[in-house]
Steps between C-alpha positions, in 0.01 A plus 500: 500500500283416200215390726523829690478699177199298388328556835579872489359518149183322604462732798538807279241366257266426789544850645444657159187289452376598847565870426304479175211328677498769767496772234222339298264795545748740342587252225128463428447877499787552254353275228200546271233258621236387250203283589364357177150406616261628768118473508426801722289668231226239522550422868502860628511790254200395290307432821542864603767445766752782541843343457655843548483425871602193697220243490411237756408261221678361197872486434551827312474875546730790417648542851591132508639509145727784610596313816580193290721700265291408194596743223301353210169323553307315231128538571304209353169565326301179549155355436350159562424356155195314633349823633604725213395302195391832354613852586851393602668775297283764665576344839876520427469868414300568814782349706756715319278802572510414870879464491540834325275665760710353781821622335357850450388514864850399614703691240772581751571131559428308179483555122395285204778379270434395140864437404843429644586867445195595708618269777845663502346847516259407779763330714720813488217686677488243780152384406376146445462413132169324429476262204186337366490128424182343361444152646280308258450524126123478546513876560590576138189304393689346204560848356846617398360856500411457868852372564642816342266720704607338828863544398434867431363533852828366634470119506858371478413132500211267431475170685351306210260289706374466852352168619265448208566423135440774247390451139857581398718360783490218755589540867701289743199421719312341209801342328582323827168316472382267225482715191505437126860556389375673185333766714818580690726798429457806281268529204601710199319792661697442818822510303389829342440643848850401612654656188307821562626507858857468370433789265359715780786422735256334740629207705340161440440353847469121520409454865170305491574394140479132409813307400399486135416870506842563656685323220275646229580851624874433502475378139328824397643775722791707374551648849593357841194385693398547862363248747397757757398294803588130492748262663690175444286192433780268612477640854122538508310306231212741439373576149577869558872429529749441218655163423873466438452476123304826504772667705760393247288643218451822697876536538556458125233760433672749732185533709443550872303314766366692800486296822151474650466532880191276530557224756303260281743548210805478727424209732329179381386429858322837541144392423520186714637704791232767455215248504638323804541819704166640379318183605676501837413864570141506371407153624182319402369806313794492258382507137770317307342594166593865547773664293847524650449878521181458709663245728806719551283805580341317794831423667652693788810709435717237668344219299549692174870535576521126566332431165716743299795356310839567661698781335762236421258349244495825300879519515519136387295584189723799424811283541356233272390747232837675503672165450266410214468828307782717632514811716389725212162331463346501849284781641224562756125473444356483851129460414419690820126559545434218255603231751381408848836382634854631454822370661560549870642849547389624157137565585473831315691739273675672792704184557695496169829590676486161674521332161821692430624390842417138420682517166809647668493217752482251212825646366375721216707812443351849470525510121312173457233595753446826311436296184241279671333786683459728200759523226392185317140617474609843375734339249227291341265799501757702309576220254131473414473876444777497236 
């Protein structure tokens, strides 16, 4: 009798789980979905492409954002430090100009939000709420006044560094190489910038930040920090991912980490697989000195799918991060249009419902999925505005 009851209970749980999985589209539609990092400004908008219509290139446009149920999209303002050694602040403003023009042209679909209250108001109208995130402190050109001006234009976070050191902060790419320990981390000016961001209610984003910079920020910041688009180093040992000790410190700070969709940050075998398939497809003409992006671009659609990390790898990182930092500290930061390869089935922003489906199949309940997919990001945004 007891065995029968146990079996009946397991069957009921299985049926309930199956029902939830089948209803994933409605579950996804009922929650507020926030993507904390997308590079479509530089990839498409700033290049003059009309993302108000469905594009045949890139991973992002407004029709696909709607199809993917994305309610709040962070649009990254980015510049290559090596190219923009001067004029980076002007370049940042030009990108914001292009975003504002796109929003004005598509006013029936999207609106710019400069606060959590703005987001609430916009979502009630059924529009997408656009948020600005500045990816790279080079764009303030060491000026706190420039930081304030970007915040006034709507920048809700600043990713302190990109892949180059700044005079006031070191990055993960450089710290991972041989570097004088005295040159690592924040300078006094860097600490002043972080304090000003706290005062403004502007999120400090530590994706791309070096380990010493990470810990220096936590020692200075009075607000929870963001790591907008990074993963777990234990599962994929790349300098862009966070080590267990960093995750523990993030949890104590009350911060949030947004999971990055890049295959190279999810799967440690990605680059080896890419090179092997690229060489096989291109043959003797294969240039193995090319960037991963260039190699990937030359592959057929079928070969690209074979190279892409399985969706299970993304779910593994979410599982691991939830175990390490807790369900209240994990979010989404896709990095779409800033990466060449995303997980199988998540090739563009229209596919976000499949992530909800995958989380349901992993046993997450609706309340916890809602936290990962949006509530955690909005919570940290609000806590920084206080």
